[in-house]
C-alpha positions as CSV (number, residue, x, y, z in Angstrom):
1,M,-6.8,-3.1,-0.3
2,G,-8.6,0.0,-1.0
3,A,-9.0,1.2,2.5
4,A,-5.3,0.5,2.9
5,D,-4.2,2.4,-0.3
6,V,-5.9,5.5,0.7
7,I,-3.8,5.8,4.2
8,P,-0.1,7.5,3.1
9,G,2.3,4.7,4.9
10,V,-0.3,1.6,4.4
11,S,-0.1,-0.5,1.7
12,G,-2.7,-2.4,-0.5
13,G,-0.2,-5.4,-1.2
14,T,0.3,-5.8,2.6
15,I,-3.7,-6.7,3.0
16,A,-3.2,-8.7,-0.3
17,F,-0.2,-11.2,1.2
18,I,-2.0,-11.2,4.6
19,S,-5.2,-12.6,3.0
20,G,-3.3,-15.1,0.8
21,I,-4.4,-13.5,-2.7
22,Y,-0.8,-11.9,-3.1
23,E,0.5,-14.3,-5.6
24,E,-2.7,-15.0,-7.2
25,L,-3.2,-11.6,-7.8
26,L,0.3,-10.8,-9.5
27,S,0.0,-13.7,-11.6
28,S,-3.6,-13.0,-13.1
29,I,-2.3,-9.2,-13.8
30,K,0.7,-10.9,-15.5
31,S,-1.8,-12.4,-18.0
32,I,-2.8,-9.7,-18.8
33,N,-0.7,-9.1,-22.3
34,L,-0.9,-9.2,-26.1
35,E,-0.9,-12.8,-26.6
36,N,-4.2,-13.2,-24.5
37,F,-6.1,-10.2,-26.0
38,R,-5.7,-11.8,-29.5
39,Q,-8.0,-14.6,-28.3
40,I,-10.8,-12.0,-28.0
41,F,-10.5,-11.9,-32.0
42,R,-11.3,-16.0,-32.2
43,R,-14.4,-17.8,-32.3
44,G,-15.6,-18.0,-28.5
45,G,-12.3,-15.3,-27.6
46,L,-14.0,-13.6,-25.4
47,S,-14.5,-16.2,-23.0
48,L,-10.9,-17.6,-23.5
49,F,-9.6,-14.3,-23.1
50,W,-11.7,-14.1,-19.7
51,K,-10.9,-17.6,-18.3
52,A,-7.2,-16.8,-19.3
53,I,-6.9,-13.9,-17.4
54,N,-9.1,-15.1,-14.1
55,G,-11.1,-12.3,-15.1
56,Y,-13.8,-13.0,-12.2
57,F,-11.1,-13.0,-9.4
58,L,-9.6,-9.8,-10.8
59,L,-13.2,-8.0,-11.0
60,S,-13.8,-8.9,-7.7
61,V,-10.4,-7.4,-5.9
62,F,-10.6,-4.1,-8.2
63,T,-14.4,-4.1,-7.7
64,G,-13.7,-3.9,-4.2
65,I,-10.6,-1.7,-4.3
66,L,-12.5,0.9,-6.4
67,I,-15.9,0.7,-4.1
68,S,-13.3,1.1,-0.8
69,I,-11.6,4.0,-2.2
70,F,-14.5,6.1,-3.5
71,S,-16.3,5.8,0.0
72,L,-13.7,5.8,2.8
73,A,-11.4,8.6,1.3
74,S,-13.3,11.2,3.0
75,L,-13.9,9.0,6.1
76,L,-10.5,7.9,6.5
77,Q,-9.0,11.4,6.0
78,H,-11.5,12.8,8.4
79,L,-10.5,10.2,11.0
80,L,-6.7,10.9,10.3
81,K,-7.6,14.4,11.1
82,L,-9.5,14.2,14.4
83,Y,-7.7,10.8,15.9
84,P,-4.6,10.5,14.1
85,I,-2.6,8.7,17.1
86,L,-5.2,6.2,17.3
87,V,-5.7,5.6,13.4
88,W,-1.8,5.7,13.1
89,S,-1.3,2.8,16.1
90,F,-3.8,1.0,14.5
91,F,-1.9,0.8,11.4
92,F,1.3,0.1,13.2
93,G,0.0,-3.1,14.8
94,L,-1.7,-4.1,11.5
95,I,1.7,-3.8,9.7
96,L,3.9,-4.9,12.4
97,S,2.0,-8.3,12.6
98,S,1.9,-8.6,8.9
99,S,5.4,-8.4,8.9
100,W,5.6,-11.9,10.7
101,I,3.0,-13.1,8.5
102,V,5.0,-12.5,5.2
103,A,8.2,-13.4,7.1
104,K,6.8,-17.1,7.5
105,K,6.4,-17.6,3.9
106,I,10.4,-17.8,3.7
107,K,11.3,-21.3,3.1
108,K,15.0,-21.6,4.0
109,K,16.8,-18.9,6.2
110,T,19.9,-17.8,4.3
111,V,22.5,-15.0,4.7
112,G,21.6,-14.1,1.5
113,V,17.7,-13.7,2.3
114,F,18.8,-11.8,5.6
115,I,20.9,-9.3,3.8
116,S,18.0,-9.0,1.3
117,F,15.6,-8.0,4.5
118,I,18.1,-5.6,5.9
119,L,18.4,-4.2,2.7
120,G,14.5,-3.8,2.4
121,V,14.0,-2.4,5.8
122,A,16.9,0.1,5.1
123,A,15.0,1.0,1.7
124,A,11.6,1.4,3.0
125,F,13.0,3.8,6.1
126,Y,14.9,5.9,3.8
127,I,11.8,6.4,1.4
128,T,9.8,7.3,5.0
129,M,12.4,10.1,5.4
130,A,12.5,11.7,2.2
131,T,10.4,15.0,1.6
132,P,7.4,15.6,-0.6
133,T,8.1,18.1,-3.6
134,Q,6.5,20.6,-5.7
135,T,5.5,19.0,-8.9
136,P,3.4,19.7,-12.1
137,N,-0.1,18.9,-12.7
138,G,0.2,18.4,-16.6
139,Y,-1.6,14.8,-17.6
140,W,2.0,13.4,-18.5
141,F,3.3,13.7,-14.9
142,V,-0.2,12.5,-13.4
143,F,0.1,9.2,-15.5
144,L,3.6,8.8,-14.3
145,S,2.7,9.2,-11.0
146,G,-0.1,6.6,-11.6
147,A,2.6,4.2,-13.0
148,I,5.0,4.5,-10.2
149,A,2.4,4.8,-7.4
150,I,0.3,1.6,-8.5
151,C,3.9,0.0,-8.2
152,A,4.1,0.5,-4.5
153,M,0.5,-0.2,-3.7
154,I,1.5,-4.1,-4.8
155,L,4.6,-4.5,-3.0
156,P,3.9,-5.0,1.0
157,G,5.0,-2.1,3.4
158,I,5.4,0.0,0.6
159,S,2.4,2.9,0.6
160,G,1.4,4.3,-3.0
161,S,-0.5,7.0,-1.1
162,F,3.1,7.8,0.5
163,I,4.6,7.6,-2.9
164,L,2.3,10.2,-4.2
165,L,2.7,12.4,-1.5
166,L,6.7,12.6,-2.1
167,L,5.9,13.1,-5.7
168,G,3.5,16.0,-4.7
169,K,0.1,14.3,-6.1
170,Y,-1.6,13.2,-3.3
171,F,-3.9,15.7,-2.2
172,F,-4.5,16.4,-6.2
173,V,-5.2,13.0,-6.7
174,L,-7.4,12.5,-3.6
175,S,-8.9,15.9,-4.8
176,A,-10.0,14.3,-8.1
177,V,-11.6,11.4,-6.1
178,T,-13.7,13.1,-4.1
179,S,-14.8,15.5,-6.8
180,F,-15.0,12.9,-9.8
181,N,-12.7,14.6,-11.8
182,I,-12.9,12.5,-14.8
183,P,-10.1,13.2,-17.0
184,V,-7.7,13.1,-14.2
185,L,-8.9,10.1,-12.7
186,G,-8.6,8.4,-16.4
187,V,-5.1,9.8,-17.1
188,F,-3.7,8.3,-13.5
189,A,-5.8,5.0,-13.9
190,A,-4.5,4.5,-17.3
191,G,-0.7,5.2,-15.9
192,A,-1.8,2.8,-13.1
193,L,-2.8,0.2,-15.6
194,V,0.4,0.4,-17.4
195,G,2.5,0.7,-14.2
196,I,0.8,-2.4,-12.8
197,I,1.0,-5.0,-15.6
198,S,4.9,-4.1,-16.3
199,F,5.7,-4.4,-12.6
200,S,3.5,-7.7,-11.8
201,N,5.4,-9.4,-14.4
202,L,8.9,-8.3,-12.7
203,L,7.5,-9.7,-9.3
204,T,6.0,-12.5,-10.4
205,W,9.6,-13.9,-12.1
206,L,11.2,-12.6,-9.1
207,L,9.0,-14.6,-6.8
208,R,9.5,-17.5,-9.2
209,K,13.3,-17.4,-9.6
210,Y,14.3,-16.0,-6.2
211,H,11.5,-16.7,-3.7
212,D,13.3,-16.3,-0.4
213,V,15.2,-13.2,-1.2
214,T,12.1,-11.8,-3.0
215,I,10.0,-12.8,0.5
216,G,12.7,-11.2,2.5
217,I,13.1,-8.0,0.7
218,L,9.4,-7.7,1.3
219,A,9.0,-8.5,4.4
220,G,12.0,-5.7,5.2
221,F,9.9,-3.1,3.3
222,M,7.1,-3.7,5.9
223,I,9.2,-3.3,9.1
224,G,11.1,-0.2,7.6
225,S,7.6,1.5,6.6
226,L,6.9,1.5,10.1
227,N,8.8,4.5,10.6
228,K,6.3,6.2,9.0
229,L,3.3,5.0,11.0
230,W,4.7,5.6,14.4
231,P,1.8,7.7,16.1
232,W,3.4,10.1,17.9
233,K,5.3,12.9,15.7
234,V,6.0,16.8,16.0
235,V,6.0,18.4,12.7
236,L,9.4,20.4,12.0
237,E,8.2,21.9,9.0
238,T,5.3,22.6,6.4
239,F,4.7,23.9,3.1
240,T,1.8,24.7,0.9
241,N,0.4,22.6,-2.1
242,N,-1.3,23.4,-5.3
243,H,-4.8,23.8,-3.5
244,G,-3.5,26.3,-0.5
245,E,-3.6,23.2,1.8
246,V,-0.9,23.0,4.5
247,V,0.5,19.8,5.0
248,P,3.7,18.6,6.7
249,L,7.0,18.7,4.7
250,L,9.7,17.2,7.6
251,E,8.1,15.0,10.6
252,K,9.9,13.7,13.9
253,N,9.1,10.6,15.7
254,V,9.2,11.4,19.3
255,L,8.4,9.5,22.4
256,P,4.5,10.0,23.9
257,S,5.6,11.8,26.7
258,V,7.5,14.5,24.7
259,F,4.4,14.6,22.6
260,E,2.2,15.0,25.0
261,T,3.9,17.2,27.2
262,S,4.5,19.7,24.3
263,R,0.9,19.9,23.5
264,N,-0.3,19.6,27.2
265,L,-2.5,16.8,26.0
266,P,-3.5,14.0,28.5
267,S,-1.9,10.5,28.0
268,M,-3.2,8.5,24.8
269,V,-0.8,5.7,25.5
270,G,-3.2,3.3,26.7
271,F,-5.8,4.0,23.7
272,A,-3.2,3.8,21.4
273,V,-1.8,0.6,22.4
274,L,-5.5,-0.9,22.6
275,F,-6.0,0.1,19.1
276,M,-2.4,-1.6,18.0
277,L,-3.4,-5.0,19.4
278,V,-6.6,-4.3,17.7
279,G,-4.8,-4.3,14.5
280,V,-2.7,-7.2,15.5
281,S,-5.9,-9.4,16.5
282,I,-7.6,-8.8,13.1
283,I,-4.1,-10.0,11.2
284,A,-4.2,-13.2,13.6
285,L,-8.0,-13.6,12.9
286,I,-7.2,-13.5,9.3
287,E,-4.2,-15.9,9.4
288,I,-6.6,-18.3,11.5
289,I,-9.2,-18.1,8.7
290,A,-6.6,-18.3,5.8
291,A,-5.3,-21.5,7.8
292,R,-8.8,-22.8,7.7
293,F,-9.7,-22.2,4.2
294,S,-6.4,-23.7,2.8
295,K,-7.0,-27.0,5.0
296,S,-10.7,-27.1,3.6
297,N,-9.7,-26.8,0.2
C-alpha cells in the first residue's frame, strides 16, 4: 500500500482491496472512537482498547506503509524519471486486473449497480483530467491536504498522491518525506488521521447498507483512473512549483507510435506489454493465494 501511495495515479486502497484486507481495515479504523478511548482509563483498559481497535492488525498495516514510503519514495521517483513507460505500464496492468477482482465482489448486478459503476468511471476520469494548482504552504492547508488525500488513499482507484498533485502539495510533501521535515510531516499526519477516521466511518456504513452499489462505484473509480496511468503521454503545458521544479501541468494520452515518432525513440511497445502482463500476473497470484488462504481458514 505504501509503494502504491507514492505513485500519483495508483491507490493504496486498491492494494488493500485485492489483498483481501479492505473491509477489515475500514472496520478497524472506524473503531478508533471516543467510546473505545474511554476504556484506556479503566482497569486493564489499555489491553481492552488495543483489542477493540484491532491494534496488531493496524500496527502491521501502517508500519508496513510507513517503511515502504520512506524506503521507496526516492527509488520510485527515480524509476519514473528513467523508465516512465515501463513503470506506468506495470501499474496499468495492475489496476486493470484489480478492477476485475473488485467487480467480482458484486453479489447482484442490477441497473443501480451499473449506473453507480458508470458514475464512478466518470468521476475518476474527470479527476484525472483536472489541472494542478498553486496553493499555500501554511500548516492549515497542509493539514487539510492530509485529510483530503488520505480519503483518496483508501479509495480503490483514486490516488492520494494524485489528489496531492492537484492540491499542489505532492512535491512539497514528498520533499518533507525525503528531508525528514518533522513539523510538516506531523501536521500532515494529523490531518490524515482526522480524515481517515471520519471517512472510514462513512465507507463502512455505505458498504453495510449499499454494498453492491458502493462496490460498483469503487470498481468504476479504478477503470476511470486508467486514464492517468496510460503509459504514453505528451506534455502540453508545464508549470514551476514552489521548489523551482518544472512539472507537467497538462498532459495528453497518445498512441505509442505517435509518442515514439515525435521523440525519435525506439519502440517500447513490446516491453510495455510485458510489464503490463507482469502487473496482471501479480494480481492473479495474489488472488490465488488469497483464495487458498480463505479456504484454509
